[in-house]
C-alpha positions as CSV (number, residue, x, y, z in Angstrom):
1,X,2.9,-13.1,19.0
2,X,0.1,-12.0,16.6
3,X,-1.5,-14.9,14.7
4,X,-2.3,-15.0,11.0
5,X,-3.5,-17.6,8.5
6,X,-0.6,-19.2,6.5
7,X,-3.0,-19.8,3.6
8,X,-4.0,-16.1,3.5
9,X,-0.4,-15.1,3.8
10,X,0.6,-17.3,0.8
11,X,-2.2,-15.8,-1.2
12,X,-1.2,-12.3,-0.3
13,X,2.5,-13.0,-1.1
14,X,1.6,-14.3,-4.6
15,X,-0.6,-11.2,-5.2
16,X,2.2,-8.9,-4.1
17,X,4.6,-10.6,-6.4
18,X,2.2,-10.3,-9.3
19,X,1.7,-6.6,-8.8
20,X,5.4,-6.2,-8.3
21,X,5.9,-7.4,-11.9
22,X,3.2,-5.1,-13.2
23,X,4.6,-2.1,-11.3
24,X,8.1,-2.8,-12.5
25,X,6.9,-3.2,-16.0
26,X,5.2,0.2,-15.8
27,X,8.5,1.7,-14.8
28,X,7.0,2.8,-11.5
29,X,9.2,0.6,-9.3
30,X,12.8,0.6,-10.7
31,X,15.3,-1.9,-9.3
32,X,14.9,-2.4,-5.5
33,X,12.9,0.8,-4.9
34,X,9.2,0.8,-3.6
35,X,7.4,-1.4,-1.1
36,X,3.9,-3.0,-1.1
37,X,1.7,-4.5,1.5
38,X,-1.6,-6.3,2.1
39,X,-3.5,-6.5,5.4
40,X,-4.0,-10.1,6.6
41,X,-6.1,-9.2,9.7
42,X,-6.4,-6.4,12.2
43,X,-3.0,-7.1,13.7
44,X,-0.8,-8.3,10.8
45,X,0.1,-7.4,7.2
46,X,2.1,-9.0,4.5
47,X,4.9,-6.8,3.2
48,X,7.7,-6.9,0.7
49,X,11.2,-7.5,2.2
50,X,13.8,-4.8,2.0
51,X,16.2,-4.6,-0.9
52,X,14.4,-7.0,-3.3
53,X,14.1,-6.3,-7.0
54,X,10.5,-5.6,-7.6
55,X,10.4,-7.2,-11.0
56,X,11.7,-10.4,-9.7
57,X,9.8,-10.9,-6.4
58,X,9.0,-14.4,-5.2
59,X,6.8,-15.4,-2.2
60,X,10.1,-15.9,-0.2
61,X,10.6,-12.1,-0.5
62,X,7.4,-11.4,1.4
63,X,7.2,-11.4,5.2
64,X,4.5,-10.8,7.8
65,X,4.8,-7.9,10.3
66,X,2.6,-6.7,13.1
67,X,1.1,-3.2,13.4
68,X,4.1,-2.1,15.4
69,X,6.3,-3.0,12.3
70,X,7.8,-6.0,14.0
71,X,8.6,-9.0,11.8
72,X,6.6,-12.2,12.4
73,X,8.3,-14.3,9.7
74,X,11.7,-14.6,8.0
75,X,12.8,-11.5,6.1
76,X,14.0,-8.0,6.6
77,X,11.2,-5.4,6.8
78,X,11.6,-2.3,4.6
79,X,12.9,0.7,6.4
80,X,9.6,2.4,5.5
81,X,7.4,-0.3,7.1
82,X,6.1,2.3,9.6
83,X,4.4,4.3,6.8
84,X,2.4,1.2,5.9
85,X,1.4,0.3,9.5
86,X,0.5,3.9,10.3
87,X,-2.2,3.6,7.6
88,X,-3.5,0.2,8.8
89,X,-3.7,1.4,12.4
90,X,-5.7,4.5,11.6
91,X,-8.2,2.9,9.2
92,X,-9.5,-0.6,9.4
93,X,-10.9,-0.3,5.9
94,X,-7.5,-0.1,4.3
95,X,-6.6,-3.5,2.9
96,X,-3.6,-2.7,0.8
97,X,-0.8,0.0,0.4
98,X,1.4,0.6,-2.6
99,X,4.5,2.9,-2.5
100,X,6.2,3.5,-5.8
101,X,9.0,5.7,-7.3
102,X,7.9,6.5,-10.9
103,X,9.7,9.2,-12.8
104,X,6.5,11.3,-13.0
105,X,5.9,11.4,-9.3
106,X,9.5,11.8,-8.3
107,X,10.1,14.7,-10.8
108,X,6.8,16.5,-10.0
109,X,7.2,16.2,-6.3
110,X,10.7,17.6,-6.5
111,X,9.8,20.7,-8.5
112,X,6.3,21.5,-7.2
113,X,6.8,24.6,-4.9
114,X,3.9,24.1,-2.5
115,X,3.4,21.5,0.2
116,X,0.3,20.1,-1.4
117,X,-1.0,19.6,-5.0
118,X,-4.7,20.0,-5.6
119,X,-6.5,19.1,-8.9
120,X,-10.0,19.9,-10.1
121,X,-11.8,19.3,-13.3
122,X,-10.2,16.0,-14.5
123,X,-12.6,13.2,-15.3
124,X,-10.1,10.7,-13.9
125,X,-10.6,12.0,-10.4
126,X,-13.6,9.6,-10.3
127,X,-11.2,6.7,-10.2
128,X,-10.7,7.3,-6.5
129,X,-13.1,5.6,-4.1
130,X,-15.8,8.0,-3.0
131,X,-15.1,10.6,-5.7
132,X,-18.2,11.0,-7.9
133,X,-17.6,14.1,-10.0
134,X,-14.8,15.8,-11.9
135,X,-16.0,19.0,-10.3
136,X,-14.6,18.0,-6.9
137,X,-11.0,18.6,-5.8
138,X,-8.5,15.9,-4.9
139,X,-5.5,17.1,-2.9
140,X,-2.2,15.3,-2.4
141,X,0.0,16.5,0.5
142,X,3.7,16.6,-0.2
143,X,6.0,15.8,2.7
144,X,9.8,16.4,2.9
145,X,11.8,13.3,2.4
146,X,13.0,12.0,5.8
147,X,15.1,9.0,6.7
148,X,13.6,9.1,10.2
149,X,10.5,7.0,9.4
150,X,9.0,7.3,12.9
151,X,9.1,11.1,12.6
152,X,7.7,11.0,9.1
153,X,4.8,8.7,9.9
154,X,3.9,10.9,12.9
155,X,3.9,13.9,10.6
156,X,1.6,12.0,8.2
157,X,-0.7,11.0,11.0
158,X,-0.9,14.5,12.3
159,X,-1.7,15.9,8.9
160,X,-4.5,13.3,8.4
161,X,-6.0,14.1,11.7
162,X,-6.1,17.8,10.8
163,X,-6.8,17.7,7.1
164,X,-8.4,14.3,6.4
165,X,-7.0,11.1,5.1
166,X,-7.4,11.7,1.4
167,X,-6.3,9.2,-1.2
168,X,-2.5,9.5,-1.4
169,X,0.5,11.6,-0.4
170,X,3.8,12.3,-2.0
171,X,7.3,12.4,-0.5
172,X,9.4,15.1,-2.2
173,X,11.9,13.7,-4.6
174,X,11.0,10.2,-3.4
175,X,7.6,8.7,-4.5
176,X,4.0,8.2,-3.6
177,X,1.9,6.3,-1.1
178,X,-1.6,5.3,-1.9
179,X,-4.1,2.8,-0.4
180,X,-7.4,1.1,-0.9
181,X,-9.7,-1.6,0.4
182,X,-7.7,-4.2,-1.5
183,X,-4.9,-4.4,-4.1
184,X,-7.3,-4.0,-7.0
185,X,-8.6,-0.7,-5.7
186,X,-5.2,0.4,-4.6
187,X,-3.7,-0.2,-8.0
188,X,-6.6,1.7,-9.6
189,X,-5.8,4.7,-7.3
190,X,-2.1,4.5,-8.2
191,X,-2.9,4.3,-12.0
192,X,-5.1,7.4,-11.6
193,X,-2.4,9.3,-9.7
194,X,0.2,8.5,-12.3
195,X,-2.0,9.9,-15.1
196,X,-3.2,12.9,-13.1
197,X,0.3,13.9,-12.1
198,X,1.5,13.3,-15.6
199,X,-1.1,15.8,-16.8
200,X,0.2,18.3,-14.2
201,X,3.8,17.8,-15.2
202,X,2.9,18.4,-18.9
203,X,1.0,21.6,-18.0
204,X,4.1,22.8,-16.2
205,X,6.2,22.3,-19.4
206,X,3.6,23.9,-21.6
207,X,3.3,27.0,-19.3
208,X,7.1,27.5,-19.2
209,X,7.9,31.0,-20.6
């Protein structure tokens, strides 16, 4: 069984609860939707349990799982755990993953006709790690919603191998996954995504005939 520090797990659990309250307060994680995780070491991450209200998380609602998505502590892993562990396995620099269901992301991903959304010319693009100018392009792939998480995570991995890892991806009519070196960076990425996609949604409204 994979080992992990109980002290680090407790710290991660408290951080995930704190961010859960923030994300719920932003209306990005309504009710029991969404899931969040933090890497504890190369073999283990701390993850929100399935079916927990994200505005009312306590450390008892966080469990440890290995990189094959198997639980190492009490709790029921989210059905979407494999989408977290896919990211941790592919990039040792990823320290946190946030998956949310905000109205902006869900609506835009549902109506956007293409299988990716690219944005150029927005100053806020520089909020993403490694992006240094608004003149670059950030692209968010959009995957079909799929209850078969093994199949979806394999699709995500194949896309990243072919097109690059990027900063985030959307699941149509479902939500967004983003990641960072830690929760602070990951939340910054998520906040930037919410605003950038909000701009795009408003442009669609303005351009309607």
